[in-house]
C-alpha positions in Angstrom: -0.1 0.0 0.1 1.4 3.4 -1.0 0.4 6.3 1.2 1.3 9.8 -0.5 0.4 13.4 0.3 -2.1 14.9 -2.3 0.0 18.3 -2.1 3.5 18.6 -3.4 6.4 18.6 -1.0 6.1 22.3 -0.7 3.5 21.9 1.6 6.2 21.2 4.3 7.9 24.8 3.4 4.2 26.3 4.1 4.1 24.2 7.1 7.4 25.2 8.7 6.8 29.0 8.2 3.2 29.0 9.5 4.6 26.9 12.8 7.6 29.1 13.6 5.9 32.4 12.8 2.7 31.7 14.5 4.8 30.6 17.5 7.3 33.2 17.7 4.2 35.7 17.5 2.6 33.8 20.1 5.5 33.7 22.8 6.4 37.3 22.1 3.0 38.7 22.9 2.6 36.3 25.9 6.0 37.6 27.3 5.5 41.4 26.5 1.8 41.2 28.0 3.3 39.8 31.1 6.0 42.1 31.4 8.6 38.7 31.0 10.8 41.0 28.4 10.7 44.4 26.8 8.8 45.1 23.7 12.1 46.4 21.9 13.8 43.7 20.1 14.0 40.9 22.9 16.0 38.0 21.9 13.9 35.1 20.6 14.8 32.7 23.1 14.1 35.2 25.9 10.3 35.3 24.9 10.1 31.5 26.0 12.2 31.9 29.1 9.1 32.2 31.6 5.8 30.4 32.2 3.3 30.4 30.3 4.9 31.4 27.3 7.8 28.9 27.7 5.4 26.0 27.0 4.5 27.4 23.7 8.0 27.9 22.8 9.0 24.6 23.6 6.0 23.3 21.4 6.8 25.3 18.7 10.4 24.1 18.3 9.8 20.4 18.9 7.3 20.6 16.1 9.5 22.7 13.8 12.4 20.5 14.4 11.0 17.3 12.7 9.7 19.7 9.8 13.3 21.1 9.3 14.5 17.5 9.2 11.6 16.4 6.7 12.7 19.3 4.4 16.2 18.0 4.5 15.5 14.6 3.9 13.1 15.6 0.7 16.0 17.7 -0.8 18.8 14.9 0.1 16.5 12.4 -1.8 16.1 14.9 -4.7 19.8 15.2 -5.0 20.3 11.2 -4.6 18.0 10.8 -7.7 19.9 13.1 -9.6 23.5 11.7 -8.8 24.4 8.9 -6.6 28.1 8.2 -7.2 31.3 9.9 -6.8 32.2 13.0 -4.5 28.6 14.6 -5.2 27.1 11.6 -3.3 29.5 11.9 -0.3 28.9 15.8 -0.3 25.1 15.0 -0.3 25.3 12.8 2.4 27.5 15.4 4.5 25.0 18.0 3.7 22.2 15.8 5.2 23.8 15.2 8.1 24.5 18.8 8.7 20.9 20.0 7.9 19.8 17.3 10.5 22.0 18.7 13.1 20.4 22.2 12.4 16.9 20.5 12.9 18.1 18.7 16.0 19.2 22.5 17.4 15.6 23.6 17.4 14.9 20.5 20.0 17.7 21.6 22.3 16.8 25.1 22.1 13.3 24.6 23.0 14.0 22.0 25.5 16.7 23.8 27.6 15.6 27.3 28.1 18.1 30.2 28.7 19.8 31.3 31.6 19.2 28.4 33.5 21.8 25.9 35.0 21.6 23.7 31.9 22.0 27.0 29.4 25.1 25.5 28.0 22.7 22.9 26.2 20.5 25.9 25.1 23.6 27.7 23.3 24.5 24.5 21.9 21.5 24.0 20.2 21.8 27.8 19.0 25.3 27.0 17.5 23.7 24.0 16.1 21.1 25.7 14.4 22.6 29.0 13.2 25.7 27.5 12.4 24.4 24.7 11.0 22.0 26.2 8.8 24.7 28.6 7.4 27.0 25.4 6.5 23.7 23.5 5.2 22.4 26.7 3.1 25.8 27.1 1.6 26.2 23.6 0.6 22.9 23.6 -1.0 23.7 26.4 -3.2 26.5 24.7 -4.4 24.5 21.5 -5.2 21.9 23.3 -6.8 24.0 25.1 -9.1 26.4 22.2 -10.2 23.4 19.3 -10.0 20.2 20.6 -10.5 21.2 23.2 -12.5 19.0 26.0 -11.5 18.6 29.4 -12.7 21.3 31.6 -12.5 19.4 33.9 -10.5 18.1 31.6 -8.1 21.7 30.7 -7.3 22.5 34.4 -6.8 19.8 35.1 -4.6 20.9 31.8 -2.4 24.3 33.0 -2.4 23.5 36.4 -1.3 21.2 34.7 1.5 24.1 32.5 2.7 26.3 35.7 3.1 23.5 37.7 5.1 23.2 34.5 7.1 27.1 34.9 7.8 27.0 38.8 8.2 24.2 38.5 10.6 25.9 35.9 12.9 29.2 37.8 12.8 27.3 40.9 13.8 25.4 39.3 16.5 28.6 37.6 18.2 30.5 41.0 18.0 27.5 43.1 19.6 26.7 40.3 22.0 30.1 40.7 23.4 30.2 44.6 23.4 26.8 44.6 25.0 28.1 42.3 28.0 31.0 44.2 28.5 29.4 47.3 28.7 26.5 46.1 30.6 26.0 47.9 34.0 24.3 45.0 35.8 23.0 47.2 38.9 19.8 45.9 39.8 19.0 49.1 41.6 18.7 50.5 38.4 17.2 47.5 36.5 15.7 44.8 38.9 15.0 42.4 36.0 18.5 42.2 34.7 19.3 41.4 31.2 15.5 40.7 30.2 14.5 44.2 30.9 17.1 46.2 29.0 16.4 50.0 28.8 18.0 53.2 26.9 19.7 54.2 30.4 21.7 50.6 30.4 25.1 50.7 29.1 25.4 48.5 26.1 22.1 49.2 25.0 22.7 50.2 21.4 24.9 47.0 20.9 22.3 45.1 22.6 19.8 46.1 20.1 22.2 45.1 17.1 22.7 41.8 18.3 18.9 40.8 19.2 17.8 42.5 15.8 20.6 40.5 14.3 18.9 37.4 15.7 15.6 38.0 14.1 17.4 39.1 10.9 19.1 35.5 10.7 16.1 33.5 11.3 14.1 35.6 8.7 16.7 35.2 6.0 16.8 31.6 6.8 13.2 31.2 6.6 13.6 32.6 3.0 16.4 30.3 2.0 13.9 27.4 2.8 11.1 29.4 0.8 13.5 29.1 -2.4 13.1 25.4 -2.3 9.3 25.8 -3.5 9.8 25.8 -7.3 11.8 22.6 -6.7 9.4 20.8 -4.0 6.4 21.6 -6.5 7.4 18.6 -8.7 8.2 16.5 -6.2 5.7 13.7 -4.6 6.3 12.5 -1.2 5.1 8.9 -0.1 5.8 6.1 2.0 5.1 2.1 1.1 3.3 0.2 3.7 4.1 -3.5 3.2 2.8 -6.5 5.2 4.9 -9.6 6.1 2.8 -12.4 5.2 5.1 -14.9 6.7 5.0 -13.3 10.3 3.5 -15.3 13.2 0.3 -13.1 13.7 -0.5 -12.8 10.0 -4.2 -14.1 10.0 -6.1 -12.8 7.0 -9.9 -12.6 7.4 -12.2 -14.6 5.4 -12.9 -13.2 2.1 -10.0 -10.5 2.6 -7.9 -9.5 -0.2 -4.4 -11.3 -0.3 -1.3 -8.9 -0.2 0.9 -9.2 -3.2 4.9 -9.1 -3.0 
């Protein structure tokens, strides 16, 4: 029995954007309404550090992770159909592994909140997500140009998006370092600490640049995945379900259609 989706594989892209965007908007709205973060550009993960928004944030990440892995798998299978030998085959497998690491990074980010005793796992997930996404997108750009032979304009767009992710990561790291270096952690002035930055805090400008870079990176990664839509439109995702006739519990009902091998 063959089970297939009546739509093309592009439904995965739409599902990813819907889940992530709705989840981020929901956690941001709840966090701001409960005064857990300031409305002016908090870190995305900061909007999911407190209850009740942390449950929505965790759910969003744990649902989005498998979707990302499925998108990576579909693209891996697409390339495998076109070339399954030589160095490109190895390169495709490595790209698939890196893409899965990026998807697993979402699990760590959602499961281990920031500024806890296990915050190092949260940061590990962030490195896997952002760093893995940068490497994965760069590898996909190369394969799509040399294997799929996409139009030059799409290659330029994808390469530009990769450079934007790289620039965003560098900007965020530098700005975060400067903001933490200048931050005056005076709880008399700022009783909520780093969740409530205000213009009077030292390093506030660098903090806004850092948080803005994080939002920018996520938007660019969404845009990159959405460039798959023309490729996925001609791909049908299906799975085959077969029954082992010689299995001990196989007892066909009277008059049932016998499975064929």
